[in-house]
VMD Tcl script that draws the C-alpha trace (Angstrom):
set ca {
  {14.09 -45.18 85.62}
  {10.86 -46.36 87.21}
  {7.45 -45.42 85.91}
  {6.56 -43.70 89.20}
  {9.70 -41.60 89.07}
  {8.89 -40.54 85.47}
  {5.38 -39.51 86.53}
  {6.78 -37.44 89.42}
  {9.27 -35.72 87.10}
  {6.59 -34.99 84.50}
  {4.25 -33.65 87.20}
  {6.98 -31.35 88.52}
  {7.74 -30.14 85.01}
  {4.02 -29.44 84.53}
  {3.92 -27.42 87.76}
  {7.03 -25.47 86.72}
  {5.46 -24.75 83.33}
  {2.29 -23.43 84.99}
  {4.34 -21.23 87.35}
  {6.34 -19.85 84.41}
  {3.14 -19.09 82.49}
  {1.50 -17.39 85.49}
  {4.67 -15.39 86.15}
  {4.91 -14.34 82.49}
  {1.26 -13.22 82.41}
  {1.81 -11.25 85.62}
  {4.95 -9.60 84.20}
  {3.12 -8.57 81.05}
  {0.08 -7.25 82.91}
  {2.18 -5.30 85.44}
  {4.34 -3.58 82.85}
  {7.34 -5.82 83.44}
  {7.69 -5.36 87.18}
  {7.25 -8.39 89.44}
  {6.04 -6.15 92.26}
  {3.18 -4.72 90.22}
  {4.85 -1.29 89.99}
  {5.12 0.10 86.47}
  {8.07 2.06 85.21}
  {5.90 5.18 85.18}
  {4.99 4.55 88.85}
  {8.66 4.15 89.70}
  {9.59 7.35 87.86}
  {6.86 9.30 89.68}
  {8.12 7.93 92.98}
  {11.70 8.99 92.19}
  {10.54 12.44 91.09}
  {8.54 12.87 94.32}
  {11.56 11.82 96.38}
  {13.72 14.38 94.58}
  {11.13 17.11 95.11}
  {11.04 16.26 98.83}
  {14.84 16.51 98.98}
  {14.65 19.87 97.20}
  {12.22 21.12 99.84}
  {14.56 20.04 102.65}
  {17.59 21.67 100.96}
  {15.96 25.03 100.14}
  {16.29 26.63 103.59}
  {20.03 25.91 103.82}
  {20.61 26.89 100.19}
  {18.77 30.18 100.69}
  {21.04 30.88 103.67}
  {24.08 30.48 101.42}
  {25.06 26.86 102.07}
  {27.13 26.16 98.96}
  {26.86 22.36 99.20}
  {23.07 22.61 99.47}
  {23.08 24.91 96.44}
  {25.13 22.43 94.39}
  {22.89 19.54 95.43}
  {19.79 21.56 94.49}
  {21.34 22.22 91.09}
  {21.85 18.47 90.65}
  {18.30 17.59 91.68}
  {16.82 20.22 89.37}
  {19.04 18.94 86.57}
  {17.76 15.38 86.98}
  {14.21 16.77 86.88}
  {15.12 18.53 83.62}
  {14.46 21.93 85.26}
  {17.59 23.40 83.74}
  {16.76 27.05 84.50}
  {16.51 26.30 88.23}
  {19.60 24.12 88.07}
  {21.54 26.92 86.39}
  {20.42 29.51 88.96}
  {21.49 27.40 91.94}
  {24.84 26.58 90.35}
  {25.39 30.28 89.69}
  {24.75 31.03 93.36}
  {27.23 28.34 94.40}
  {29.81 29.62 91.91}
  {29.44 33.14 93.32}
  {31.17 31.70 96.40}
  {34.22 30.90 94.23}
  {33.86 27.11 94.47}
  {35.99 25.29 91.90}
  {33.45 22.50 91.30}
  {30.62 25.00 90.89}
  {32.74 27.01 88.42}
  {33.42 23.81 86.47}
  {29.80 22.69 86.37}
  {28.57 26.17 85.47}
  {31.15 26.34 82.68}
  {29.72 23.09 81.29}
  {26.25 24.69 81.29}
  {27.58 27.63 79.27}
  {29.51 25.31 76.95}
  {26.43 23.21 76.19}
  {23.72 25.85 76.56}
  {22.01 24.19 79.55}
  {19.53 26.61 81.12}
  {21.28 29.51 79.39}
  {22.31 30.51 75.89}
  {25.54 28.80 74.82}
  {28.54 31.06 75.43}
  {31.99 29.55 74.85}
  {33.86 32.65 76.04}
  {32.07 32.47 79.40}
  {32.59 28.71 79.56}
  {36.33 29.14 79.06}
  {36.43 31.94 81.66}
  {34.69 29.73 84.22}
  {36.77 26.65 83.36}
  {39.84 28.84 83.89}
  {38.63 29.96 87.34}
  {38.11 26.31 88.24}
  {41.42 25.15 86.76}
  {43.31 27.88 88.61}
  {42.07 26.16 91.78}
  {43.66 22.89 90.58}
  {40.45 21.23 89.39}
  {41.83 18.64 86.95}
  {38.59 18.21 84.98}
  {38.59 21.94 84.21}
  {42.23 21.78 83.14}
  {41.35 18.95 80.78}
  {38.41 20.91 79.34}
  {40.68 23.88 78.71}
  {43.33 21.71 77.06}
  {40.67 20.67 74.56}
  {38.66 23.90 74.17}
  {41.41 26.50 74.03}
  {42.01 27.63 70.45}
  {45.35 29.21 71.39}
  {47.87 26.35 71.03}
  {50.13 27.70 73.79}
  {47.26 27.88 76.27}
  {46.04 24.44 75.23}
  {49.53 22.99 75.78}
  {49.82 24.80 79.12}
  {46.62 23.19 80.39}
  {47.56 19.84 78.90}
  {50.86 19.97 80.80}
  {48.99 20.95 83.99}
  {46.73 17.91 83.60}
  {49.73 15.66 83.12}
  {51.37 17.18 86.21}
  {48.21 16.71 88.29}
  {48.05 13.04 87.28}
  {51.56 12.26 88.55}
  {51.38 9.53 91.14}
  {48.26 8.04 89.61}
  {49.29 4.57 88.37}
  {48.68 4.33 84.65}
  {47.10 7.79 84.35}
  {50.13 9.37 82.70}
  {50.21 6.63 80.07}
  {46.48 7.02 79.39}
  {46.91 10.80 79.14}
  {49.71 10.44 76.58}
  {47.57 8.06 74.52}
  {44.59 10.39 74.36}
  {46.46 13.67 73.99}
}
mol new
graphics top color blue
foreach p $ca { graphics top sphere $p radius 0.5 }
foreach p [lrange $ca 0 end-1] q [lrange $ca 1 end] { graphics top cylinder $p $q radius 0.2 }
display resetview
């Protein structure tokens, strides 16, 4: 290798080292974001976007649009405004929507935005499961203390998974 070639290689390595150092200093000073946006900035931006979406959904939700109500519940949940999330889910569930029943049951089961109430959770899971919502059937197969009811819902889950390649095997392994 010629001396000139070695000098060029060493010069390039020196330039790369300087670029790496400058980049590292920039990353540290900007909170780890190459665009100068900190994680806190990004979180504020996301929160503002969600609040804007809430504002656009409110008119439809107030007019009874169930999908808007469920989306509002989700946005409020991500903002950790569980009381608002619960209220919008309750409004959606009042329209007898199986997904809304299921999600509301989870709130009662875990005490999200409301005092924990397993009896109400099971009632709502049942309303959802009776509309063939598999996730609710699964929840009931686990939560029901009556062995016959638990087996009934377990069998319903298995039945609903027929035709799903591998699902029946996975169900047998976990139940």
